[in-house]
C-alpha positions as CSV (number, residue, x, y, z in Angstrom):
1,X,-3.7,-7.3,-15.8
2,X,-2.9,-10.6,-14.0
3,X,-5.7,-13.1,-13.9
4,X,-5.9,-13.1,-10.1
5,X,-6.2,-9.3,-10.1
6,X,-9.0,-9.5,-12.6
7,X,-10.9,-12.1,-10.6
8,X,-10.4,-10.0,-7.5
9,X,-11.6,-6.8,-9.3
10,X,-15.0,-8.4,-10.0
11,X,-15.6,-8.7,-6.3
12,X,-15.7,-12.5,-6.4
13,X,-12.9,-13.1,-3.9
14,X,-9.4,-12.0,-2.9
15,X,-6.3,-12.4,-5.1
16,X,-5.1,-15.2,-2.7
17,X,-8.4,-17.1,-3.1
18,X,-8.3,-16.5,-6.9
19,X,-4.8,-18.1,-7.0
20,X,-6.3,-21.1,-5.1
21,X,-9.1,-21.4,-7.6
22,X,-6.6,-21.3,-10.5
23,X,-4.5,-24.0,-8.9
24,X,-7.6,-26.1,-8.5
25,X,-8.2,-25.7,-12.3
26,X,-11.6,-24.1,-11.6
27,X,-10.7,-21.1,-13.8
28,X,-10.8,-20.9,-17.6
29,X,-9.7,-18.1,-20.0
30,X,-11.3,-18.3,-23.4
31,X,-12.4,-21.8,-22.7
32,X,-9.0,-23.1,-21.7
33,X,-7.9,-24.0,-18.2
34,X,-5.9,-21.1,-16.8
35,X,-2.5,-21.1,-15.1
36,X,-1.0,-19.0,-12.4
37,X,0.4,-15.7,-13.6
38,X,-1.8,-15.6,-16.7
39,X,-2.4,-12.1,-18.2
40,X,-5.8,-11.2,-19.4
41,X,-7.0,-8.3,-21.5
42,X,-10.4,-6.5,-22.1
43,X,-11.5,-9.0,-24.8
44,X,-10.7,-12.2,-22.9
45,X,-13.5,-14.2,-21.4
46,X,-12.9,-15.5,-17.9
47,X,-15.1,-18.1,-16.1
48,X,-14.9,-19.6,-12.7
49,X,-16.8,-22.8,-12.0
50,X,-18.5,-22.4,-15.3
51,X,-19.8,-18.8,-14.7
52,X,-18.4,-15.9,-16.7
53,X,-17.1,-12.9,-14.8
54,X,-17.5,-9.3,-15.6
55,X,-15.3,-6.5,-14.2
56,X,-17.2,-3.8,-12.3
57,X,-17.6,-0.7,-14.5
58,X,-16.7,1.8,-11.7
59,X,-13.8,0.9,-9.4
60,X,-13.5,2.4,-6.0
61,X,-10.5,4.6,-5.0
62,X,-10.5,6.1,-1.5
63,X,-8.1,7.9,0.8
64,X,-8.3,7.2,4.5
65,X,-6.7,9.1,7.4
66,X,-6.0,6.0,9.4
67,X,-5.9,6.3,13.2
68,X,-3.2,4.4,15.2
69,X,-4.5,1.0,16.4
70,X,-6.2,0.0,13.1
71,X,-4.6,-3.0,11.3
72,X,-4.2,-2.9,7.5
73,X,-5.5,-6.3,6.7
74,X,-8.5,-7.8,4.9
75,X,-8.7,-10.6,7.4
76,X,-12.1,-9.8,9.0
77,X,-11.4,-12.0,12.1
78,X,-8.6,-9.6,13.1
79,X,-9.9,-7.1,15.7
80,X,-9.6,-3.5,14.5
81,X,-9.1,-4.5,10.8
82,X,-9.2,-1.7,8.3
83,X,-12.0,-3.2,6.2
84,X,-14.5,-3.2,9.1
85,X,-13.3,0.3,10.1
86,X,-14.0,1.8,6.7
87,X,-17.2,-0.2,6.3
88,X,-17.5,0.5,2.6
89,X,-20.3,-1.1,0.6
90,X,-17.9,-2.3,-2.1
91,X,-15.3,-5.0,-1.6
92,X,-12.1,-3.0,-1.2
93,X,-8.6,-3.7,0.1
94,X,-5.6,-1.5,1.2
95,X,-2.8,-0.6,-1.2
96,X,0.3,-1.4,0.8
97,X,0.1,-0.9,4.5
98,X,0.7,1.3,7.5
99,X,1.8,-0.3,10.8
100,X,-0.8,-0.7,13.4
101,X,0.9,1.9,15.6
102,X,1.3,4.3,12.7
103,X,-1.3,6.8,11.4
104,X,-2.1,8.9,8.4
105,X,-2.8,8.4,4.7
106,X,-3.5,5.0,3.2
107,X,-5.3,4.3,-0.1
108,X,-7.9,1.6,-0.5
109,X,-9.4,0.3,-3.8
110,X,-11.4,-2.4,-5.6
111,X,-9.0,-2.2,-8.6
112,X,-6.4,-4.8,-8.4
113,X,-4.6,-3.4,-11.5
114,X,-3.4,-0.3,-9.7
115,X,-1.7,-2.0,-6.8
116,X,1.6,-2.9,-8.4
117,X,1.7,0.5,-10.2
118,X,1.8,2.2,-6.8
119,X,3.9,-0.4,-4.9
120,X,6.6,-1.2,-7.4
121,X,9.8,0.4,-6.2
122,X,11.0,1.3,-9.7
123,X,7.9,3.5,-10.2
124,X,9.3,5.8,-7.5
125,X,6.0,6.8,-5.9
126,X,6.9,9.4,-3.2
127,X,5.5,8.9,0.3
128,X,6.0,11.6,2.9
129,X,6.0,11.2,6.6
130,X,6.2,13.2,9.8
131,X,8.2,11.3,12.5
132,X,8.7,12.0,16.2
133,X,11.5,10.2,18.0
134,X,12.5,9.7,21.7
135,X,15.6,11.9,21.8
136,X,17.2,15.0,20.3
137,X,17.8,14.8,16.6
138,X,21.4,15.5,15.6
139,X,22.9,16.6,12.3
140,X,24.6,13.3,11.9
141,X,21.3,11.5,12.3
142,X,19.7,13.6,9.5
143,X,22.7,13.0,7.3
144,X,22.8,9.3,7.9
145,X,19.1,8.8,7.3
146,X,19.4,10.8,4.1
147,X,22.3,8.7,2.7
148,X,20.6,5.4,3.3
149,X,20.8,2.7,6.0
150,X,21.7,-1.0,5.8
151,X,18.7,-3.0,7.1
152,X,17.7,-6.6,7.0
153,X,15.1,-7.4,4.3
154,X,13.2,-10.6,5.3
155,X,11.6,-10.9,1.9
156,X,15.0,-11.3,0.1
157,X,16.6,-12.9,3.2
158,X,19.5,-10.4,3.0
159,X,20.6,-7.0,4.1
160,X,19.5,-4.1,1.9
161,X,20.8,-0.5,1.7
162,X,17.8,1.8,1.7
163,X,17.7,4.4,-1.1
164,X,18.9,7.9,-0.4
165,X,16.0,10.1,0.6
166,X,15.0,13.6,1.7
167,X,15.1,14.2,5.4
168,X,14.6,17.5,7.2
169,X,14.4,18.5,10.8
170,X,11.2,20.1,12.1
171,X,12.1,20.5,15.7
172,X,14.4,18.8,18.3
173,X,12.6,15.5,18.1
174,X,10.6,15.6,14.9
175,X,11.6,15.3,11.3
176,X,10.1,14.9,7.8
177,X,11.2,12.1,5.5
178,X,10.2,11.4,1.9
179,X,10.7,7.9,0.6
180,X,10.2,6.1,-2.7
181,X,10.6,2.7,-1.1
182,X,8.2,0.7,1.1
183,X,10.2,-1.8,3.0
184,X,8.5,-3.4,6.1
185,X,8.7,-1.0,9.0
186,X,11.4,0.9,7.1
187,X,11.5,4.2,9.0
188,X,11.3,2.5,12.4
189,X,14.2,0.2,11.5
190,X,16.2,3.1,9.9
191,X,15.8,5.1,13.1
192,X,16.8,2.1,15.3
193,X,20.0,1.7,13.4
194,X,21.1,5.1,14.8
195,X,19.7,4.3,18.3
196,X,16.4,6.2,18.0
197,X,13.0,4.9,18.8
198,X,9.9,6.1,16.9
199,X,7.3,7.6,19.2
200,X,4.9,8.8,16.5
201,X,4.8,8.2,12.8
202,X,2.3,9.8,10.4
203,X,2.1,9.5,6.6
204,X,0.9,12.8,5.1
205,X,1.3,12.3,1.4
206,X,1.4,9.6,-1.3
207,X,2.5,11.2,-4.5
208,X,-0.1,13.9,-5.3
209,X,-2.6,12.8,-2.6
210,X,-2.5,14.5,0.8
211,X,-4.4,14.6,4.1
212,X,-5.6,18.1,3.5
213,X,-9.2,18.5,4.8
214,X,-9.4,14.9,5.9
215,X,-9.9,14.4,9.7
216,X,-8.4,11.4,11.5
217,X,-10.7,8.3,11.0
218,X,-12.4,9.7,7.9
219,X,-12.1,8.8,4.2
220,X,-12.9,10.4,0.9
221,X,-13.1,9.3,-2.8
222,X,-10.2,10.2,-4.9
223,X,-10.8,12.5,-7.8
224,X,-10.4,11.4,-11.4
225,X,-7.3,13.6,-11.7
226,X,-5.8,12.1,-8.6
227,X,-6.3,8.5,-9.9
228,X,-4.8,9.5,-13.3
229,X,-1.8,11.2,-11.7
230,X,-1.0,8.4,-9.3
231,X,-0.8,6.0,-12.3
232,X,2.0,8.0,-13.9
233,X,5.7,7.6,-12.9
234,X,7.4,10.4,-10.9
Protein backbone atom coordinates (compact mmCIF):
# COMPACT_ATOMS: atom_id res chain seq x y z
CA UNK A 1 0.00 0.00 0.00
CA UNK A 2 1.02 3.64 -0.28
CA UNK A 3 3.21 4.88 2.54
CA UNK A 4 0.72 7.52 3.69
CA UNK A 5 -1.99 4.84 3.90
CA UNK A 6 0.29 2.63 5.97
CA UNK A 7 1.12 5.43 8.39
CA UNK A 8 -2.59 6.26 8.67
CA UNK A 9 -3.45 2.59 9.29
CA UNK A 10 -1.25 2.51 12.38
CA UNK A 11 -3.41 5.19 13.99
CA UNK A 12 -0.58 7.72 14.16
CA UNK A 13 -2.24 10.39 12.04
CA UNK A 14 -4.32 11.06 8.92
CA UNK A 15 -3.04 10.45 5.40
CA UNK A 16 -2.80 14.21 4.87
CA UNK A 17 -0.66 14.61 7.98
CA UNK A 18 1.43 11.60 6.88
CA UNK A 19 2.16 13.35 3.59
CA UNK A 20 3.31 16.41 5.52
CA UNK A 21 5.66 14.26 7.61
CA UNK A 22 7.06 12.69 4.44
CA UNK A 23 7.63 16.13 2.88
CA UNK A 24 9.42 17.19 6.07
CA UNK A 25 11.76 14.17 5.67
CA UNK A 26 10.65 12.77 9.03
CA UNK A 27 9.79 9.37 7.58
CA UNK A 28 12.19 6.58 6.67
CA UNK A 29 11.60 3.25 4.94
CA UNK A 30 14.24 0.60 5.58
CA UNK A 31 16.55 3.29 6.90
CA UNK A 32 16.23 5.61 3.89
CA UNK A 33 14.34 8.91 3.77
CA UNK A 34 10.98 8.29 2.12
CA UNK A 35 9.38 10.18 -0.76
CA UNK A 36 5.73 10.93 -1.52
CA UNK A 37 3.93 8.09 -3.27
CA UNK A 38 6.29 5.45 -1.94
CA UNK A 39 4.84 1.92 -1.85
CA UNK A 40 5.55 -0.32 1.15
CA UNK A 41 5.02 -4.03 1.72
CA UNK A 42 4.68 -6.31 4.75
CA UNK A 43 8.45 -6.71 5.16
CA UNK A 44 9.34 -3.01 4.96
CA UNK A 45 10.31 -1.16 8.13
CA UNK A 46 8.78 2.29 8.50
CA UNK A 47 9.88 4.82 11.09
CA UNK A 48 8.61 8.29 11.91
CA UNK A 49 10.81 10.61 13.92
CA UNK A 50 13.01 7.64 14.75
CA UNK A 51 10.21 5.37 16.00
CA UNK A 52 9.19 2.22 14.13
CA UNK A 53 5.53 1.83 13.27
CA UNK A 54 3.47 -1.34 13.37
CA UNK A 55 0.20 -1.84 11.53
CA UNK A 56 -2.71 -2.73 13.78
CA UNK A 57 -3.52 -6.45 13.59
CA UNK A 58 -7.27 -6.00 13.40
CA UNK A 59 -8.63 -3.25 11.18
CA UNK A 60 -12.09 -1.84 11.73
CA UNK A 61 -14.78 -1.97 9.03
CA UNK A 62 -18.22 -0.63 9.90
CA UNK A 63 -21.45 0.28 8.14
CA UNK A 64 -23.37 3.33 9.35
CA UNK A 65 -26.92 4.35 8.49
CA UNK A 66 -26.13 8.05 8.40
CA UNK A 67 -28.89 10.51 9.26
CA UNK A 68 -29.29 13.73 7.30
CA UNK A 69 -27.41 16.60 8.93
CA UNK A 70 -24.20 14.66 9.66
CA UNK A 71 -21.12 15.79 7.72
CA UNK A 72 -18.72 13.15 6.35
CA UNK A 73 -15.49 14.72 7.54
CA UNK A 74 -12.72 13.78 9.96
CA UNK A 75 -12.30 17.45 10.93
CA UNK A 76 -13.40 17.38 14.56
CA UNK A 77 -13.99 21.14 14.72
CA UNK A 78 -16.87 20.79 12.23
CA UNK A 79 -20.15 20.61 14.11
CA UNK A 80 -21.99 17.35 13.46
CA UNK A 81 -18.92 15.58 12.01
CA UNK A 82 -19.27 11.85 11.38
CA UNK A 83 -16.34 10.86 13.64
CA UNK A 84 -17.87 12.38 16.77
CA UNK A 85 -21.28 11.00 15.77
CA UNK A 86 -20.04 7.40 15.56
CA UNK A 87 -17.75 7.83 18.59
CA UNK A 88 -15.76 4.68 17.83
CA UNK A 89 -12.84 3.82 20.15
CA UNK A 90 -10.50 3.27 17.16
CA UNK A 91 -9.32 6.00 14.79
CA UNK A 92 -11.52 5.57 11.73
CA UNK A 93 -12.49 7.60 8.68
CA UNK A 94 -15.31 7.48 6.11
CA UNK A 95 -14.80 5.80 2.74
CA UNK A 96 -16.06 8.40 0.32
CA UNK A 97 -18.89 10.58 1.46
CA UNK A 98 -22.59 11.30 1.54
CA UNK A 99 -23.75 14.91 1.35
CA UNK A 100 -24.76 16.47 4.63
CA UNK A 101 -28.37 16.59 3.42
CA UNK A 102 -28.31 12.95 2.26
CA UNK A 103 -28.79 9.87 4.40
CA UNK A 104 -28.18 6.15 4.33
CA UNK A 105 -25.30 3.73 4.03
CA UNK A 106 -21.71 4.84 4.42
CA UNK A 107 -18.69 2.74 5.32
CA UNK A 108 -15.98 3.73 7.79
CA UNK A 109 -12.67 2.01 8.40
CA UNK A 110 -9.21 2.18 9.94
CA UNK A 111 -7.75 0.45 6.86
CA UNK A 112 -6.33 2.93 4.38
CA UNK A 113 -5.59 0.19 1.84
CA UNK A 114 -9.27 -0.52 1.11
CA UNK A 115 -10.26 3.05 0.26
CA UNK A 116 -9.03 3.18 -3.33
CA UNK A 117 -10.37 -0.32 -3.99
CA UNK A 118 -13.86 0.95 -3.25
CA UNK A 119 -13.64 4.44 -4.72
CA UNK A 120 -11.76 3.77 -7.98
CA UNK A 121 -14.25 4.23 -10.79
CA UNK A 122 -12.75 1.40 -12.85
CA UNK A 123 -13.55 -1.10 -10.07
CA UNK A 124 -17.27 -0.55 -10.76
CA UNK A 125 -18.51 -0.81 -7.17
CA UNK A 126 -22.29 -0.47 -7.43
CA UNK A 127 -24.07 2.00 -5.17
CA UNK A 128 -27.85 2.04 -4.99
CA UNK A 129 -30.01 5.03 -4.01
CA UNK A 130 -33.66 5.89 -3.46
CA UNK A 131 -34.36 9.48 -4.56
CA UNK A 132 -37.41 11.71 -4.14
CA UNK A 133 -37.75 14.78 -6.36
CA UNK A 134 -39.97 17.87 -6.36
CA UNK A 135 -42.23 17.08 -9.31
CA UNK A 136 -43.73 14.26 -11.31
CA UNK A 137 -41.25 11.88 -12.92
CA UNK A 138 -41.62 11.47 -16.69
CA UNK A 139 -40.47 8.65 -18.99
CA UNK A 140 -38.05 11.05 -20.68
CA UNK A 141 -36.46 11.87 -17.32
CA UNK A 142 -35.89 8.18 -16.56
CA UNK A 143 -34.47 7.58 -20.03
CA UNK A 144 -32.22 10.64 -19.89
CA UNK A 145 -30.85 9.79 -16.45
CA UNK A 146 -30.19 6.21 -17.59
CA UNK A 147 -28.21 7.22 -20.67
CA UNK A 148 -25.93 9.64 -18.80
CA UNK A 149 -25.78 13.38 -18.23
CA UNK A 150 -23.14 15.95 -19.09
CA UNK A 151 -22.12 17.64 -15.82
CA UNK A 152 -19.17 19.80 -14.81
CA UNK A 153 -16.37 17.95 -13.02
CA UNK A 154 -14.45 20.44 -10.81
CA UNK A 155 -11.67 17.92 -10.14
CA UNK A 156 -10.80 17.66 -13.85
CA UNK A 157 -11.97 21.23 -14.60
CA UNK A 158 -14.07 20.00 -17.50
CA UNK A 159 -17.48 18.62 -18.35
CA UNK A 160 -17.94 14.90 -17.87
CA UNK A 161 -20.59 12.57 -19.28
CA UNK A 162 -21.81 10.35 -16.48
CA UNK A 163 -21.83 6.61 -17.14
CA UNK A 164 -25.02 4.95 -18.22
CA UNK A 165 -26.83 3.53 -15.20
CA UNK A 166 -29.94 1.69 -14.08
CA UNK A 167 -32.87 3.97 -13.19
CA UNK A 168 -36.39 2.77 -12.36
CA UNK A 169 -39.50 4.61 -11.24
CA UNK A 170 -40.96 3.74 -7.82
CA UNK A 171 -43.85 6.22 -7.74
CA UNK A 172 -44.75 9.63 -9.22
CA UNK A 173 -41.88 11.44 -7.46
CA UNK A 174 -39.52 8.67 -6.35
CA UNK A 175 -37.02 6.59 -8.31
CA UNK A 176 -34.21 4.11 -7.72
CA UNK A 177 -30.79 4.60 -9.30
CA UNK A 178 -27.72 2.33 -9.33
CA UNK A 179 -24.38 4.03 -10.00
CA UNK A 180 -20.83 2.81 -10.39
CA UNK A 181 -19.46 6.36 -10.21
CA UNK A 182 -19.08 8.74 -7.30
CA UNK A 183 -18.82 12.26 -8.68
CA UNK A 184 -19.44 15.11 -6.28
CA UNK A 185 -23.21 15.55 -5.70
CA UNK A 186 -23.70 13.50 -8.86
CA UNK A 187 -27.36 12.54 -8.50
CA UNK A 188 -28.43 16.04 -7.47
CA UNK A 189 -26.59 17.55 -10.44
CA UNK A 190 -27.97 14.96 -12.85
CA UNK A 191 -31.50 15.75 -11.68
CA UNK A 192 -30.88 19.48 -11.95
CA UNK A 193 -29.90 19.03 -15.60
CA UNK A 194 -33.51 17.95 -16.29
CA UNK A 195 -35.02 20.67 -14.08
CA UNK A 196 -35.65 18.50 -11.02
CA UNK A 197 -34.70 19.23 -7.43
CA UNK A 198 -33.83 16.42 -5.04
CA UNK A 199 -35.99 16.50 -1.91
CA UNK A 200 -34.64 13.33 -0.29
CA UNK A 201 -31.71 11.08 -1.15
CA UNK A 202 -30.92 7.80 0.61
CA UNK A 203 -28.16 5.34 -0.22
CA UNK A 204 -29.37 1.81 0.50
CA UNK A 205 -26.55 -0.37 -0.85
CA UNK A 206 -22.81 -0.40 -1.55
CA UNK A 207 -22.06 -3.54 -3.56
CA UNK A 208 -23.05 -6.45 -1.27
CA UNK A 209 -23.68 -4.34 1.85
CA UNK A 210 -27.18 -3.07 2.60
CA UNK A 211 -29.10 -1.24 5.33
CA UNK A 212 -31.13 -4.33 6.22
CA UNK A 213 -31.72 -4.41 9.99
CA UNK A 214 -29.73 -1.21 10.56
CA UNK A 215 -31.81 1.67 12.02
CA UNK A 216 -31.05 5.29 11.17
CA UNK A 217 -28.15 6.58 13.27
CA UNK A 218 -26.83 3.10 14.13
CA UNK A 219 -23.77 1.23 12.92
CA UNK A 220 -22.53 -2.35 12.81
CA UNK A 221 -19.28 -4.18 12.07
CA UNK A 222 -18.97 -5.72 8.62
CA UNK A 223 -18.66 -9.48 8.44
CA UNK A 224 -15.48 -11.09 7.12
CA UNK A 225 -17.43 -12.21 4.06
CA UNK A 226 -18.62 -8.64 3.38
CA UNK A 227 -15.08 -7.28 3.62
CA UNK A 228 -13.77 -10.02 1.32
CA UNK A 229 -16.56 -9.46 -1.19
CA UNK A 230 -16.23 -5.69 -1.32
CA UNK A 231 -12.54 -6.05 -2.26
CA UNK A 232 -13.43 -7.98 -5.42
CA UNK A 233 -14.39 -6.31 -8.68
CA UNK A 234 -17.99 -6.44 -9.89
